[in-house]
Structure formats: C-alpha cells, structure tokens
DRENKOLVO-581489 format. One record per atom (N, C-alpha, C, O): x, y, z. Coordinates in steps of 0.1 Angstrom, whole numbers, padded with zeros to 4 digits, always signed. Example, Ala and Ser with C-alpha at 12.3 -4.5 7.8 and 13.67 -1.06 7.14 Angstrom:
// residues 2
+0132-0057+0078 +0123-0045+0078 +0132-0033+0078 +0142-0033+0085 +0128-0022+0071 +0137-0011+0071 +0129+0000+0079 +0134+0011+0080 
// end
This chain:
// residues 200
+0009-0012+0000 +0000+0000+0000 +0009+0012+0000 +0018+0013+0008 +0006+0021-0008 +0014+0033-0010 +0007+0046-0005 -0004+0049-0009 +0014+0053+0004 +0007+0065+0009 +0017+0077+0007 +0029+0076+0010 +0011+0087+0002 +0018+0100+0000 +0013+0110+0010 +0001+0113+0010 +0021+0115+0019 +0016+0125+0029 +0023+0137+0027 +0036+0138+0027 +0016+0148+0024 +0022+0161+0022 +0025+0167+0035 +0015+0170+0043 +0037+0169+0039 +0041+0176+0052 +0039+0191+0051 +0033+0197+0060 +0045+0196+0041 +0043+0211+0040 +0046+0215+0025 +0054+0209+0018 +0039+0225+0021 +0041+0231+0008 +0042+0246+0011 +0032+0253+0012 +0054+0251+0012 +0056+0265+0016 +0061+0273+0003 +0066+0267-0007 +0059+0285+0004 +0064+0294-0007 +0073+0305-0002 +0072+0310+0010 +0084+0308-0010 +0092+0319-0007 +0087+0331-0015 +0081+0330-0025 +0090+0343-0010 +0085+0355-0017 +0093+0356-0031 +0105+0354-0031 +0085+0358-0042 +0091+0360-0055 +0085+0373-0060 +0081+0382-0053 +0086+0374-0074 +0082+0387-0079 +0074+0386-0091 +0074+0376-0098 +0066+0397-0094 +0057+0397-0106 +0043+0399-0101 +0039+0394-0090 +0035+0406-0109 +0021+0408-0105 +0012+0404-0117 +0017+0404-0129 -0001+0402-0115 -0009+0398-0126 -0009+0408-0138 -0008+0403-0149 -0011+0420-0135 -0011+0430-0146 +0002+0438-0145 +0001+0450-0143 +0013+0431-0147 +0026+0438-0146 +0028+0447-0158 +0023+0444-0169 +0036+0457-0157 +0040+0465-0168 +0054+0461-0173 +0062+0455-0166 +0056+0464-0186 +0069+0461-0193 +0080+0468-0185 +0079+0479-0181 +0091+0461-0183 +0102+0466-0175 +0102+0461-0161 +0112+0463-0155 +0091+0455-0156 +0090+0450-0142 +0100+0439-0140 +0101+0430-0149 +0107+0438-0129 +0116+0427-0126 +0110+0420-0114 +0106+0426-0104 +0111+0406-0114 +0107+0398-0102 +0117+0388-0099 +0125+0383-0108 +0117+0383-0087 +0127+0373-0082 +0121+0366-0070 +0112+0371-0063 +0125+0353-0068 +0120+0345-0057 +0120+0331-0059 +0130+0326-0065 +0109+0324-0055 +0109+0309-0058 +0098+0303-0049 +0090+0310-0043 +0098+0289-0049 +0089+0282-0040 +0097+0271-0033 +0108+0267-0038 +0091+0266-0022 +0097+0256-0014 +0087+0245-0010 +0076+0249-0007 +0091+0233-0011 +0082+0222-0008 +0089+0211+0000 +0100+0208-0003 +0082+0204+0008 +0086+0193+0016 +0076+0182+0016 +0064+0184+0018 +0081+0169+0013 +0071+0158+0012 +0077+0146+0019 +0089+0143+0018 +0068+0137+0025 +0072+0124+0029 +0064+0114+0023 +0052+0116+0019 +0070+0101+0021 +0063+0091+0014 +0065+0078+0022 +0076+0076+0026 +0055+0070+0023 +0056+0056+0030 +0051+0046+0020 +0040+0047+0015 +0059+0035+0018 +0054+0024+0010 +0056+0011+0018 +0066+0007+0023 +0044+0005+0021 +0044-0008+0028 +0045-0020+0019 +0036-0021+0010 +0054-0028+0021 +0056-0041+0013 +0047-0051+0020 +0051-0056+0031 +0037-0056+0013 +0028-0065+0020 +0034-0079+0021 +0030-0086+0031 +0043-0082+0012 +0049-0095+0013 +0058-0097+0025 +0060-0108+0030 +0064-0086+0030 +0073-0087+0041 +0069-0079+0053 +0074-0081+0064 +0059-0070+0051 +0054-0062+0063 +0064-0050+0065 +0062-0042+0075 +0074-0048+0056 +0084-0037+0058 +0078-0025+0052 +0072-0025+0042 +0080-0013+0059 +0077-0001+0054 +0089+0007+0050 +0098+0009+0058 +0089+0012+0038 +0100+0020+0033 +0095+0035+0033 +0084+0038+0028 +0103+0043+0039 +0100+0058+0040 +0110+0066+0033 +0122+0063+0032 +0105+0077+0027 +0115+0087+0022 +0110+0101+0024 +0098+0104+0025 +0120+0110+0026 +0117+0124+0028 +0124+0132+0017 +0135+0129+0014 +0116+0141+0011 +0122+0149+0000 +0119+0163+0002 +0110+0167+0010 +0126+0172-0005 +0125+0187-0004 +0128+0193-0017 +0134+0187-0026 +0123+0204-0019 +0125+0211-0032 +0126+0226-0029 +0117+0232-0022 +0135+0233-0035 +0135+0248-0035 +0138+0252-0050 +0147+0247-0057 +0131+0263-0054 +0132+0267-0068 +0132+0282-0068 +0121+0288-0071 +0143+0289-0065 +0144+0304-0067 +0144+0307-0081 +0149+0300-0090 +0138+0319-0084 +0137+0324-0098 +0138+0339-0099 +0135+0346-0089 +0142+0343-0111 +0142+0358-0114 +0137+0359-0128 +0140+0351-0137 +0129+0370-0130 +0124+0373-0144 +0121+0387-0147 +0124+0396-0139 +0117+0389-0159 +0116+0403-0165 +0105+0403-0174 +0103+0395-0183 +0096+0414-0173 +0085+0415-0182 +0089+0423-0194 +0092+0435-0193 +0091+0416-0206 +0095+0423-0218 +0084+0432-0223 +0087+0443-0229 +0071+0428-0222 +0060+0436-0225 +0050+0434-0213 +0053+0427-0204 +0038+0441-0214 +0029+0439-0204 +0024+0425-0202 +0020+0421-0191 +0024+0417-0213 +0019+0403-0212 +0029+0392-0215 +0025+0381-0217 +0042+0395-0217 +0052+0385-0219 +0063+0387-0209 +0069+0398-0207 +0067+0375-0203 +0078+0376-0193 +0088+0364-0196 +0084+0354-0201 +0100+0367-0193 +0111+0357-0195 +0118+0356-0181 +0118+0365-0174 +0123+0344-0178 +0130+0342-0166 +0139+0330-0165 +0139+0322-0174 +0145+0328-0153 +0154+0318-0150 +0150+0312-0137 +0149+0319-0127 +0148+0299-0136 +0145+0292-0123 +0156+0282-0121 +0159+0274-0129 +0160+0282-0109 +0170+0272-0104 +0163+0262-0095 +0162+0264-0083 +0160+0250-0101 +0153+0239-0093 +0163+0231-0086 +0172+0225-0093 +0162+0230-0073 +0171+0220-0066 +0163+0211-0057 +0154+0216-0050 +0165+0198-0058 +0156+0188-0051 +0166+0178-0045 +0176+0175-0049 +0161+0173-0033 +0168+0162-0026 +0158+0152-0020 +0147+0155-0018 +0163+0140-0018 +0155+0129-0013 +0165+0119-0005 +0176+0117-0010 +0160+0114+0006 +0167+0104+0014 +0157+0094+0019 +0146+0098+0024 +0159+0081+0016 +0150+0071+0021 +0155+0063+0032 +0166+0065+0037 +0147+0053+0037 +0151+0045+0049 +0162+0035+0046 +0167+0029+0055 +0166+0034+0033 +0177+0026+0030 +0190+0034+0029 +0201+0029+0024 +0189+0047+0034 +0200+0056+0034 +0206+0059+0020 +0218+0061+0018 +0197+0059+0010 +0201+0063-0003 +0197+0078-0005 +0185+0081-0003 +0206+0086-0010 +0203+0100-0011 +0203+0104-0026 +0212+0099-0034 +0194+0113-0030 +0193+0117-0043 +0193+0132-0043 +0186+0139-0036 +0201+0138-0052 +0202+0152-0053 +0201+0156-0068 +0207+0151-0077 +0192+0166-0070 +0190+0171-0085 +0191+0186-0086 +0186+0193-0077 +0199+0190-0095 +0200+0205-0098 +0195+0207-0113 +0200+0200-0122 +0186+0216-0114 +0179+0218-0127 +0176+0232-0131 +0165+0237-0128 +0186+0240-0137 +0183+0253-0141 +0174+0253-0153 +0175+0245-0162 +0164+0262-0153 +0154+0263-0164 +0152+0277-0168 +0149+0286-0161 +0153+0279-0182 +0149+0291-0188 +0134+0290-0193 +0130+0280-0198 +0127+0301-0191 +0113+0301-0195 +0108+0314-0201 +0114+0324-0199 +0097+0313-0209 +0090+0325-0214 +0076+0322-0212 +0071+0311-0213 +0068+0332-0208 +0053+0331-0205 +0045+0341-0212 +0049+0353-0212 +0034+0338-0218 +0025+0347-0224 +0012+0347-0216 +0006+0337-0214 +0009+0359-0211 -0003+0360-0202 -0015+0365-0210 -0014+0372-0219 -0027+0360-0205 -0040+0363-0210 -0049+0368-0200 -0053+0361-0191 -0052+0381-0200 -0059+0387-0189 -0074+0383-0189 -0081+0384-0200 -0079+0377-0178 -0092+0373-0177 -0101+0383-0169 -0112+0385-0172 -0094+0390-0159 -0101+0400-0152 -0090+0409-0145 -0078+0406-0148 -0094+0419-0138 -0084+0428-0131 -0075+0420-0122 -0063+0424-0120 -0080+0409-0116 -0072+0401-0106 -0067+0388-0111 -0058+0383-0106 -0072+0383-0122 -0069+0369-0127 -0064+0369-0140 -0070+0375-0149 -0053+0361-0142 -0047+0359-0156 -0044+0344-0158 -0041+0337-0148 -0045+0340-0170 -0040+0327-0174 -0027+0328-0182 -0025+0339-0187 -0019+0318-0183 -0007+0319-0191 -0003+0305-0197 -0007+0295-0192 +0005+0306-0207 +0011+0295-0213 +0026+0297-0214 +0030+0308-0216 +0034+0287-0211 +0049+0290-0210 +0056+0279-0218 +0051+0268-0220 +0068+0283-0223 +0078+0274-0229 +0090+0274-0220 +0095+0284-0215 +0094+0261-0217 +0106+0259-0207 +0117+0252-0214 +0114+0242-0221 +0129+0255-0212 +0141+0248-0216 +0150+0246-0203 +0153+0255-0196 +0153+0233-0202 +0160+0229-0189 +0172+0220-0192 +0171+0212-0201 +0182+0220-0183 +0192+0210-0182 +0192+0205-0168 +0188+0213-0159 +0197+0193-0166 +0196+0188-0152 +0209+0179-0149 +0214+0173-0159 +0213+0178-0137 +0223+0168-0132 +0217+0162-0120 +0212+0169-0111 +0218+0148-0119 +0212+0141-0108 +0224+0132-0102 +0232+0127-0110 +0223+0130-0089 +0232+0121-0083 +0226+0113-0072 +0219+0118-0063 +0227+0099-0074 +0221+0090-0064 +0232+0082-0057 +0240+0075-0063 +0233+0085-0044 +0243+0079-0036 +0238+0069-0026 +0231+0073-0017 +0241+0056-0028 +0237+0046-0018 +0245+0047-0005 +0254+0054-0004 +0240+0039+0005 +0247+0039+0018 +0261+0035+0016 +0264+0026+0007 +0270+0041+0023 +0285+0038+0021 +0289+0041+0006 +0296+0032+0000 +0284+0052+0001 +0287+0054-0014 +0302+0056-0017 +0309+0062-0009 +0306+0051-0028 +0319+0054-0034 +0317+0059-0048 +0306+0058-0054 +0328+0063-0054 +0327+0068-0068 +0323+0057-0078 +0318+0060-0088 +0326+0044-0074 +0322+0033-0083 +0308+0029-0082 +0302+0024-0092 +0301+0032-0071 +0286+0027-0071 +0277+0039-0070 +0265+0037-0067 +0281+0051-0073 +0273+0063-0073 +0267+0065-0087 +0275+0065-0097 +0254+0066-0088 +0248+0068-0101 +0247+0083-0104 +0243+0091-0095 +0249+0087-0116 +0249+0101-0120 +0241+0102-0133 +0242+0092-0141 +0234+0113-0136 +0228+0114-0149 +0228+0129-0152 +0228+0138-0144 +0228+0131-0165 +0227+0145-0171 +0217+0145-0181 +0215+0135-0188 +0210+0156-0183 +0199+0156-0193 +0196+0170-0197 +0200+0180-0191 +0187+0171-0207 +0182+0183-0211 +0168+0181-0217 +0164+0169-0221 +0160+0191-0218 +0146+0189-0222 +0139+0202-0225 +0144+0213-0222 +0127+0201-0230 +0118+0213-0232 +0104+0209-0229 +0101+0197-0229 +0096+0219-0225 +0082+0216-0222 +0073+0228-0222 +0078+0239-0223 +0061+0225-0223 +0050+0236-0223 +0043+0234-0210 +0039+0223-0206 +0040+0245-0203 +0033+0245-0191 +0022+0255-0192 +0022+0265-0199 +0011+0253-0183 -0001+0261-0183 -0002+0266-0169 +0002+0259-0159 -0008+0278-0166 -0011+0282-0153 -0019+0295-0152 -0024+0300-0162 -0020+0299-0140 -0028+0311-0137 -0022+0319-0126 -0014+0314-0117 -0025+0332-0125 -0021+0341-0115 -0032+0348-0109 -0042+0352-0117 -0032+0351-0096 -0043+0358-0090 -0037+0369-0081 -0028+0367-0073 -0041+0382-0084 -0035+0393-0078 -0040+0395-0064 -0052+0397-0061 -0031+0395-0054 -0035+0397-0040 -0034+0411-0036 -0042+0416-0027 -0024+0419-0042 -0023+0433-0039 -0015+0439-0051 -0012+0432-0061 -0011+0452-0050 -0003+0458-0061 +0010+0451-0062 +0016+0452-0073 +0015+0445-0051 +0028+0439-0052 +0028+0423-0052 +0037+0417-0057 +0018+0418-0045 +0018+0403-0043 +0008+0396-0052 -0003+0401-0054 +0012+0385-0058 +0004+0377-0067 +0007+0362-0064 +0019+0358-0062 -0004+0354-0063 -0002+0339-0062 -0001+0333-0076 -0009+0338-0084 +0007+0324-0078 +0008+0318-0092 +0008+0302-0090 +0014+0297-0081 +0001+0295-0099 +0001+0281-0100 +0004+0277-0114 +0000+0283-0123 +0012+0266-0115 +0016+0262-0129 +0015+0247-0130 +0018+0240-0120 +0011+0241-0142 +0010+0228-0144 +0018+0223-0156 +0016+0229-0167 +0027+0214-0155 +0036+0209-0166 +0027+0200-0175 +0023+0189-0171 +0024+0205-0187 +0014+0198-0195 +0020+0188-0205 +0016+0177-0206 +0030+0193-0213 +0036+0186-0223 +0051+0187-0223 +0056+0198-0222 +0058+0176-0224 +0073+0177-0223 +0081+0167-0231 +0076+0157-0234 +0093+0170-0233 +0103+0161-0240 +0116+0162-0232 +0120+0173-0229 +0123+0151-0231 +0136+0151-0224 +0144+0140-0229 +0139+0130-0233 +0158+0141-0227 +0167+0131-0230 +0177+0131-0218 +0183+0141-0215 +0178+0119-0211 +0187+0118-0200 +0197+0106-0201 +0193+0095-0205 +0209+0108-0198 +0220+0098-0199 +0224+0095-0185 +0228+0104-0178 +0225+0082-0181 +0229+0078-0168 +0242+0070-0168 +0245+0062-0177 +0249+0072-0157 +0261+0064-0155 +0262+0059-0141 +0257+0065-0132 +0268+0047-0140 +0272+0042-0127 +0287+0042-0126 +0294+0035-0133 +0292+0050-0116 +0307+0052-0117 +0311+0060-0129 +0305+0070-0132 +0320+0054-0137 +0324+0060-0150 +0318+0053-0162 +0321+0056-0173 +0309+0043-0159 +0304+0035-0170 +0290+0040-0174 +0281+0041-0165 +0288+0043-0186 +0275+0047-0192 +0266+0036-0192 +0269+0025-0198 +0254+0037-0186 +0245+0025-0186 +0234+0026-0196 +0231+0016-0203 +0227+0038-0197 +0216+0039-0207 +0212+0054-0209 +0215+0062-0200 +0205+0056-0220 +0200+0069-0223 +0185+0068-0224 +0180+0059-0232 +0177+0077-0217 +0162+0076-0217 +0157+0088-0224 +0161+0100-0221 +0148+0087-0233 +0141+0098-0240 +0126+0097-0237 +0120+0087-0239 +0121+0108-0232 +0106+0108-0229 +0099+0120-0238 +0105+0130-0240 +0087+0116-0242 +0079+0127-0248 +0064+0124-0246 +0060+0113-0247 +0057+0134-0242 +0043+0132-0240 +0037+0141-0229 +0044+0149-0223 +0024+0139-0227 +0017+0147-0216 +0021+0141-0203 +0024+0130-0201 +0022+0151-0193 +0025+0148-0180 +0040+0142-0178 +0043+0134-0169 +0048+0145-0188 +0063+0141-0186 +0069+0150-0175 +0068+0162-0176 +0074+0144-0164 +0078+0151-0152 +0093+0155-0153 +0098+0160-0143 +0100+0152-0163 +0115+0154-0164 +0119+0168-0162 +0130+0171-0158 +0110+0178-0165 +0114+0192-0163 +0111+0197-0149 +0112+0209-0147 +0108+0188-0140 +0105+0192-0126 +0092+0187-0121 +0085+0179-0128 +0087+0193-0110 +0075+0188-0105 +0063+0192-0114 +0064+0202-0121 +0053+0183-0114 +0042+0185-0124 +0033+0197-0120 +0028+0204-0129 +0032+0200-0107 +0024+0211-0103 +0031+0219-0091 +0036+0213-0082 +0032+0232-0093 +0038+0241-0082 +0030+0253-0080 +0023+0258-0089 +0031+0258-0068 +0024+0270-0064 +0034+0280-0057 +0042+0275-0049 +0033+0293-0061 +0043+0302-0054 +0036+0315-0053 +0025+0317-0057 +0043+0325-0046 +0038+0338-0044 +0049+0348-0050 +0060+0347-0046 +0044+0357-0059 +0054+0366-0065 +0052+0380-0059 +0041+0384-0055 +0064+0387-0059 +0064+0400-0055 +0071+0409-0065 +0082+0406-0069 +0065+0421-0069 +0072+0430-0078 +0082+0438-0072 +0080+0444-0062 +0094+0439-0079 +0105+0447-0073 +0104+0462-0078 +0109+0471-0070 +0099+0464-0089 +0098+0477-0095 +0086+0479-0104 +0084+0490-0109 
// end
C-alpha cells in the first residue's frame, strides 16, 4: 500500500504581478517538503522517504503580457535505505499572459532545462554512485491571482514535455532515456504554487 503524505508546501517571496508593466523585474521561488511511505505487503516492511525542493527564480516583463525568466530547481531525497538523491535543474522560460479580469490571468509557457542528478547509496563510493545528465523542453499552463499591487499567487501545471537523460554508474555509461508526451515530469514537479512580489 502506497501512501503520500504532504508535510508542507511552503512558498518563498518571489516577484511579478498579474497586470505587470513592461520593464518590471521579479525574483524569488517556491519551497516544498514531502514524505512518502510504501508498505511491502509480502514482508510487512515499510520504506519511507523524505524529499524537499527549492526553486528560486528571477524574471523580467518584456511587454505587459510577456515575461522571461530563469528558475534554479534544486531537489533532494533520502529514504530509509540511506540512499540520497540530489537534483540540480536550471530552467529558462518564457510566458505569455492572457488577462481574464483585473485580478486573474491565465498563461502558457515554454521551458528549456538542463539537469544533473546524483544517487548515492549507503557507504557510497565513486564506483557505485549513479549520476545522470539531461536536457529537455516543455510547455506549461497556469494562472495568477493578484492579492495586492505587489503580491500575486501563481500556480503552474507541466502539460507537455520532452527530455533526454543519460545515466552512468561510476564512470560506466548505462543507458539513455528519452521521454515525450503529456505529464512528462522530467522538467521538474508537475504542479507548483508560489507567491510573486514585484520589485519595481
């Protein structure tokens, strides 16, 4: 039986507002913490893992309805087998906003990302550590809701993506994985929520 328990989904102050003007600069990110338990019915053993994510970002409104930015996704995970996973994923993006009301906007975005992953088992050595590098592109959809002249809440959903990832164990290349389709998660979490704050 698999259980996912959300411990906390926190946000850091970032930047941007629903009806931002061209030339506006924003910065910030989001933070998430999650725990997962998997019970193996055959043995009665429960495997647990704790993960975290932080994604600071900075961006700029080229026009009133187009923004470009850079997000630095950093994720980590440790399970009950003492295996640690660390992911670093810088992402460039562009977003086109569509005004629905004075407070609410929808947007569509294009994302380009590279990533490096490292999986370290208990008593890790250079010979048994798994590493991977990859790159990809994706389209996301989302919305923003204006809380004040400075603060806006934003939610985004990774809709369609493509990626190519090459994995190594030690210095030996093991395989390359290519993904394409809806709900491809290689560009980061499928759904995120954050709070933006306009700097100027």
